[in-house]
Structure formats: C-alpha cells, structure tokens
N, C-alpha and C positions, 0 to 999 in steps of 0.2 A: 098786512106784512106776512113775510115768509114764517112758518112755524118753525123755531129751531127745534133739532133733535138733540136733547139734552146730552145723550150718552155720548153723540158724535162732538159735541162743543167741549165737553170735558176732558174727553179722551185728547183730542185735538190740542186743547191747553195744557194739558199734560205734558205731550210729547214734544210741543213747540216751545213752551215757556222758556226754557233754558236756552233755546236759540236766539230768542227775541231780548235776551237781557243785556247784550251788548249793546242796543239800540236803545235801551232805557238809561245807560250810564251817565250821560251829560245832565239829563234832567234830576237824577237821584244826586249826582255830584253837586249840581246847584243847590238842590234842597239842603244839602248837609252843609255846604258853605255857608249859605244864608244863617242856617241854626248856630254854626261856630262864631259868626260875625256879631250876633246878638249879644249884648252886654246886660246882664241882669243888675238890677239895682239892690240894695240892701233889703228892701221890703220884699222884692220878688223872690229873693233867695230864700227867706224866710216862709214866704207862701209856697215855693215850690218844696221845700223840706216838709211842710204840713201835707201837702199833696201826696209826697212819696210815702209819708207814715200812712196815710188814708188808704193809698194803693196796696201797701203791705196788708191791711186789715180786709181788703175787699177780696171776694172768691176769685179763684181763677177762670180764665175763659173756659177752660175744659171741665169745670165744676158748676158753670152755670147753664140748665136745662132751658132751651128756647122754644122747642117743640117736641111734640111727641108724635111717634109714627107707628102706624100697624097696631095701635093699641096698647102696646107694653114697653117700648123702646124710646129711649130718651136721644134727643139730638141737642148736643153743647154748642155754645156760642162758638167755640173754637172751629166745630165742624163747620158749622152752617157760614162763618166767615171765610172758611177754605175753600168750600165750594163756591161761594158768592164771588172772593176774589179770583179765583180760576175762571169764571165765567165773565166778570168785569173787563179782567185783561184781555181775553180772547175777543171780546165785542168791542174794545176801546184801545188796546196797545197800552194800558196805563196801570199802574200799581192802584189797587183799590184805596188805600189807606194812606196816600199822600194828600196833603190840603187841597191841591188842585184837583183832586178826584171827586171834591163834594158837589162843585156846580156840574160836572158832567154828569153825576149821579141824579141831578134836579133836571136835566135837559129832557126835553119832550120827544117821545117816539111812538110810532103806530103801533097799536097792538093788534093781536087777531081780528078784532072787530073794526080796524082802521080808525079807532078813535086814538087820540093823543094822551100818553100816560107818561109818568117820570120814569126814566130809565131803572131806577133803584126799584120801584115797583113792580117792573117787569121782570127785572132779575128775580125777586123774592117771589113772584109769581111761578116764574118756570121752575125755581128749585122746589116750591110747595107742591108743585104737580108731580115733579119726578123723583124727589129724592126717596120717598116711601118706596116707590117702585124700584129704586137703585138698591136699598135695603132688602127687598124681596129677592134680586138678583142675587145679591153677595150669599143670602141665605141657601139659595139653590146650589152656589158654587160650592158651600162649605158641605152640604148635603151630599154633593156627587163627590166630593174627597178630591176638589181642586185645590192644589196647593202650587205657590210660587215655587219656581225653579231657581237655582242659581243665577242664570242666564237673566231671568226676571228681575231678580233682586238687583242684580247690576244696572238695570235702568233705573232703579230708584236711587242707587248709588249715584249714578250721573247726574239725575235731576238736583240733587242736593250738591254735588260737587261744583254745578254751573253757577249755582248761588253762590257758593263760598269763593269761588274764582271771581266774581264779578263784585262781591263784597269787598274782598281784598283791593281789587281795583279802585273802589270808590272810598277806601277807608273806612269802611263797616265792618262790623262782625256779620256772619252770616246772619245769626238770629235777628240781628236789628234790619237787615234787607229783607228776610221773611216776614216782620212784621209790617214792612211798607206793603206787601203783597197780600198778606193773609190775617192782618190786624193783631191787637196786643195778645201777647202770650204765644205767638207762633214760634216754636223752634223745631231745629231738626229732629229731637227726641221726641216732641210731641204730634209733629206732623207725619212721620214716616209711618204710623200705623194707618193713617188716612190716605197717603199716597199708596200704599200696598193693598189697601181694600178697594181703591178706586181700578188699580190694575187687576187685581183678582175678578172684579165683575167684568172689565172688559175681557178678559181671557175667556171667562165663562160665555160671553155673548159670541165671541169668536169660535168656540167650539160648538155652540149651538148651531151657529149659521153654518158651520161645516158639517154637521151630522145628519141633515136631511138626506134622504135618499131621493133623488130626482132622475127619473126616467128620460130616455130619449122621446118617447111619446108625448110625456108633459111638455118637454122642452119644446118640440116642434107645434103643439097646440098654442103654446103661449105665443110662438111666432107669428103663427097663422092669425091669432087674434089682436096683435098689435105689431104688425111689420113695420109701421112706421118708427117704432122704437128702435129698430136693429139694422134698419137699411141705410144706405149711404147714396149720396147724388152727386153726380158731376156736372157741373154748369159754367157758364161764363157769366162774370159780373163785371159791370162798368159802375163805378160810384159817379154820379153826375154832380155838378157845381151845386153846393148847398144854398147857392143865392141866384141860381138858374132863373131866369125869367119866365113868365107865363108864355110867353111867344115861343122861346127856345125849347121849353119843354114840351109843347104840343108839336114843335118839329121833329123832335127827338123820337117821339110817341108815333109820328107817321112814319118813319124811318124802320121802325120794327118790322113791318110787314113785309120788308124787302131783304131784310138782314139774313144771313146764313150763318152757320158755325164759321166760316172761314173769315168772313168780312164783320162780324158783329162789333167785336171790339174797337177795330179801324174806325167804323161808321160812328160809333156813339162817343169814342174819345174827345173830340172836339167840342164835347158838351160838359166835360169833367170839369172846366174851369183851370186847367193846367196847361203848362206851357208845351211847347212842341218835345222837349226832352222828358217832361213829365208825362206826358201821353203816350211816348214809346215804353216807358217803364210801365204805365198801366195796362197797354196792351200785352206786354209781355207776361204781365203777371194776371191776366184776367180768368184763366183757366182754374177753378175750383174744383179739387178733384177728392173724392172720398170724403165727403162731409156729412157728419150727422146732424138729425133734426135739432136735438139739444145744444148745438153750436151754432144755431141761427137766430137771428130775430124772428118773432112769431110771425110776422107778415109774410116774409120770403118763405119760411118754413111750411106754411100753409099752403103756398102758390106750388113751390117746389114739390111736395110731397102728396099733391093732390093725386088721386088714383087716376085720374082722368088725362094727366100730363102725357104729351107727346113729344118725342125727340124733335127738336127744333122750335119749340113753343117759346115765345118771348112776352116780356112784360116789363112795366116799370112799377114797382113797387113804392109807393109814396111814403114816407115817413114824416114826423112832425118837423125835423130839421134836415132832411135829407131824401134823396131819391135815388134807386139802385134800378139799373137795367141788367135785366136776367136773360138768359136763354139757356133751357133745359136741355142737357144732352141725354143723361140715362139714369134711372134708380137700380139699384141691386142690393143683394144681401151681401153683408160683409164677411165674406168667405176667407179673409186673410188669417193667418195662423202665425202666433209666436212660437218661440223656439229657447230651447235651454242647451246649454253646452258649456264646457271647459276649455280653455287652451292656456298654452304657454307660449308666451312671448319672448321671441330672441330677437332683441333690436339691431338695427345697424347704427353704430355710433357714430358715423357720419357719411359721406356719399363718396367716398373713395373705393378703388377696386379692393383694397385690403378690409375694409370694412365689411364690405360685402362678403368676401372669402370668408372672414372669421365667423360671422354669422350664419352663414350657408354651412360651414363645418359643423358649428355646434348644433344647429338645428338638426342636421342629418344624422350626427351621432345620437342625439336623443330619440329621434324617429325610427333609427334602426335597431335601438333596444326595445322597442315596442312591437308587440304582436297583435294580431287580430284578435286575440283574446284578453288582451290587456283589461284590468279591472278597472272601473271607474275610482275606487279608493286608491289603487297605486298611481293613476294619472293625477289624481289630486295632491298627492304627496309630492310628486315630481313638479308639479305646478307652484306649490309652496317653494321649493328648494330653487326651481331654475328659472321660473317664469319673471320676466322684467316688466310686468305690466303691475303698477302699483294699485291699481283698482280692483284686481281680482287676485293677486297672488298668496294674500293671507287667506283667502277663500277656497284655495285649491282651484283658482283660475275659474271660479264658477260665475256665469252669467245667467240669469233666470228670466224667464218671460220677456224675450227681447222681440220688440216689434221688427217686423220688416223695415228695412230704410235706416236703420239705427246704427249699423255696423258696416264697414268697407265692402264693395261689391264681392272680391273673392271668397272672403269668409261667408257672406250670405249665400253666395252661389251654391258652397257646399252644402250649408245648412238647409236651404230650401229646395234642394236636388229632391224630386220625389224618390228617387233610386237610392238615398241617402239611408243609411240602416242605423238604428240606434246602437251604440257602441263603436260605432265606426270612427277610425282615426285619419286625420287628412293633414298633410301640409301645404300651406299657401303662402305664396310669397306676396307681399304689399309693397308697392314702390313708393317713393316721396309724393309721385305724382297723383297717386291713388288717395293720399291723405291716411289721416289716423295714423298709428304707430307703424313707421316703416319697419320692414324686417320680415321674419318668417313666424307665421302663426301654426302652432301643431295644435289641432282642434280634436275633440271628442265630443262626439254629437250625441246630446241626452235625449232628444227627440223634440216632437211637435206638441203644441198645445190645441186644444180644439178651436174650431172656427170661433171668430170673434162674435159672431151674431149667436153662436150655440152657448159661448160662455155669459154674455150679456142676458140671455134669456133666463139660464140658470142661475144667474146672480139675483135676477127680479124675482124667481119663485122661491129663492131661498130667504130674502129679505122680507118677502109677504109672509112667509111661514114665520119667521122670527118675529116680525111685527103682532102676528096674531098671537103667539105664545106670551109676549110682552102685554098685550092687552088683556089677556086672562089674569096675569099678574096684578096688572095696574086695576082691574076691578075689585081686586081683594084689599088694596095699599089705602092707607089714611094717612092723613098729615093734618097736624092742629097744632098753632103757636100757642104758647102758654102766656097768661099775663099780659106782660109788655115785651115779651121776647122778640116780637117783629121789630120793635124798635130798636134793638141793641144790635141787628146785623148791619155790618156795612154802614154806620150811622152818618148821617148828615152833620156838617160842622155846625156846633152850636152859635147862632149870631151873638154879638155883643151888644147889649142894650144900652142907652145912653146912660141910665143910672151906674153902670159898671166903669163907665170911661173917667178918667180924670177931668177936673172942671176945665171947661173951655175946648174941649176936644169932642167931635163928632164920629160917629160910626160911619166908617167907609162903605161906600155902595157895593152891594154884592157884585161880583163880577158878572159879566154876562156870558154866555156861552161862546159869543164870538171873542170877546177878551180872552176868555181861556184858551181858545184854540190859536188866536193870535200869538 
C-alpha cells in the first residue's frame, strides 16, 4: 500500500472539505429525515431524558485526554476526532460520525506490509505516527514568530462558512453538521483553534520549503543523476484490441519491423478492434507528445525511457488486459517555460462593425495612456477598473505560472517571444475564430519562469531537504495512548445484544461493505 503523507492528506482535506460538502447533502438530509420520522415510545422518552442527564454529567470531549505527545503535552478526544474525521473524510468522502461510517471503518484495507487491517486501525496508526511530529512543527512555527495573517484567517472563516451554508440547506445547525464530521462536542468555537493550528503548521512547512538555497550546480547535478524524472518523450501509440487473438497479435508483432513513423498507426489500427471511423480517430490521435514518465504505466515507461532507445524503435507492450503498440520518436529535456502576465480585456460585445469599432476605440484610448515606463501597480489598477475578464480583473489582471498552450496564440506569441522584455506592454486582437475572449488584450509582460526541468529538479531537492528536517523532528517526537483513549476515537457502533432487544425480536445482521456501498 502507498504510504500516505499525513501532512498532505490533512491539508488537502482542510482545503477541499468545504467543496465536497454539497455532494454530501443528500446523505445528510436522508439521515436527518430518518431521525425525524422515528417516533419515541413513552419508555424511550424517559430513557432519552435519563441519557441526557448522564451526558450533562460526562466530561466534555475537549476535557478528555486520550494521548500524550512528546512527553508533556495532552491530546484531547476532540482534537483526535477532528484529525481522524479529516483523514476519514479524505479517504472515503463520508463524514466519520454518521451511522453508515461504522461499517466503512471496519472494512479491511492493506497496510504498509501488504497485510489487511481495519480502516479505523490504519487511520489511528497514521495519526499516532504523525501527530506528535505535527506538534513539533507547530512549536517550530511559534518559535519562529510565525502568525496567521488576516488573509489566512479568512481561509478559516470560509471553512466554517461553508459548513454553515450546507447545514442551513439540510435543516441543521452548523454545530450539528460539525458533529457529523468531527464527533460529539464539535463546535465552531472549539474547532477554530484546531483549524488555525493546522493552517499554522502548513504555513511553516511552506516557508521551510521556500527557505532553502539551491544552486544551479546542485540542480544540474540532480538532473544528471536522474534525467528520466525530468525528460519528456514523443511517441506513437496504438491501443490494440483487448480481446485480440493470439494469431492477430503475432501478425501485429510481425508488422513492427517494416513500420515507419509515417505509416505505423495506419498499419496497426486494423488490430485495434475498432470500426473504420474509430480507426481514423485512433490514427489521428496516435501521436503522444511531451509525455513524462510519471504519467505512463510502468512497462511503457521502462521501454520508452531506456537509454538505449533509438528513433524508430517499435514494440508491443503486453499488459494483463491490453496490448499497446509503441513507436519511439524522441526523448528530450523539458525546456518549456511558463510565464506571468497581467492584461486588460476589452470585449467585442457582438460581431458587428460597430462592436469592433467601439472595442477598438476603447482599447486604443487605454493603450495611448500607457507609456513604456508604466509601473505594474498602475497597470494592475487600470485592469481592476476596466478589464472585462471576470477571471482576473479582481486580481489586477494577473495570470501567473501559465503553461504554454493555455492561452490564445496572439497572446502567447507576444509572451513567449524571446525579444519581449519584462514590463513591456502590447496590444493584441483576438478574433471570434481564434477562440477565447474575442476582443483586445492589453498585455503587461511580467516574465518567464525557469525551464520546467529546472523547476522540477529544484522542487525535488527542496522536498528532500524538507523531509530530512522533518525526520530529525520525528526522531525526537513521541506519542502514547492513555488508558482506553484509543477506543474512544471514531468509535465503532456498539452492536445490540439479544438480551437488549424486546421479546421476540432478533438483532439485525451487520451490514456488509457491499451493502453499505450499495
């Protein structure tokens, strides 16, 4: 099983959970509806009241210590359930404290040793291994004087605002919805410090990652040591019929020796199992250009990135359910460079001469007011006032880290022209036929990023150094459950025994994983 990076999982969960809430609304609503439909008998009402009185006397989840970390700090049940709920939701797309989550928690998944283990046990093991480290990271952040900004806190506000919105849609209070995700006692007030602490450690890790000084010599050495991680390949691909006969497969293999780049796809297409129209589409789409090793199946990557590979080499890679015919074209270092720019868009409202004339006059008036020395700040201010691009006008027309091929050709021709200088302003016209937003784009060029291979190698070195720093912290970190603390976290539903049922009734069998998924 792939080893999860707990920091990545928790951060992704934190940032994406609110976006996933609308998809969970029907199940939450159904759960609430079934609760409302249930009618309590007088005896059950009395039992419920007694239970509520007992709950009032029970300690709050934030006052229950379930583990000790780093020898001297306590982790409360509330905090453990918060992190367990985040991780469970990220892995299953289900709130951890709904009844249906119990069977999912008991489902078996492979662990690092390839052995099956209950999902709940895996979650607790991951948290046990990493939460002490997380506490060390937060301590480092505090020692460094790192504090959340107003912008950071707005992320936390948005996190809870999304819960509030979805709770209202489902007839729940926000705290009721939070309890379905993070367990009893979860409220906005109690969870906010936990969310802020999570965000603080993420910001510290981001700052640590950016802080390393990586030289060009180190980056070049990293590339030379692992070129396959940073190169791209061009090749032709024809997917053969999944049910191809042994005879046809041998015939296809025999054709490889006589295939050239010009006729490879055409000669192999008849063995794809597609009709004539499908074969034409297959031939038209056979060229695979600029593909990284990480984006291929292992067998194809091993063959295409073999240092002995020569232009025109062919093979059929056989998998358990399919065969792929390949022709190697070339392998090269990824020299493409992304770019940054600001722009002001003046749309053509329609396709009449008047629309064109109005857009032209407006664009020219703006351009004529700009000089070669116009500052980026002034340009951003004008973009905020006049740009008709809703995707960027609130950001001063800013588009950052744009990959070649993302924007219309006239725009990119200017930004990728080697002669274009930082701070240079240009006016380009985009027609309806060229796609995108038809009209005038006034562009302020901010500059090119480093070549993709250079950036990727730099990222690998930074990630490796960050991992070393975390390993050092982890060596000094400790985590230990107290008493029965482990049993209290994301608890499984307690089965009803025969003695607890009214006379004549039998306990319903537990749901299987298949029934739960259905």
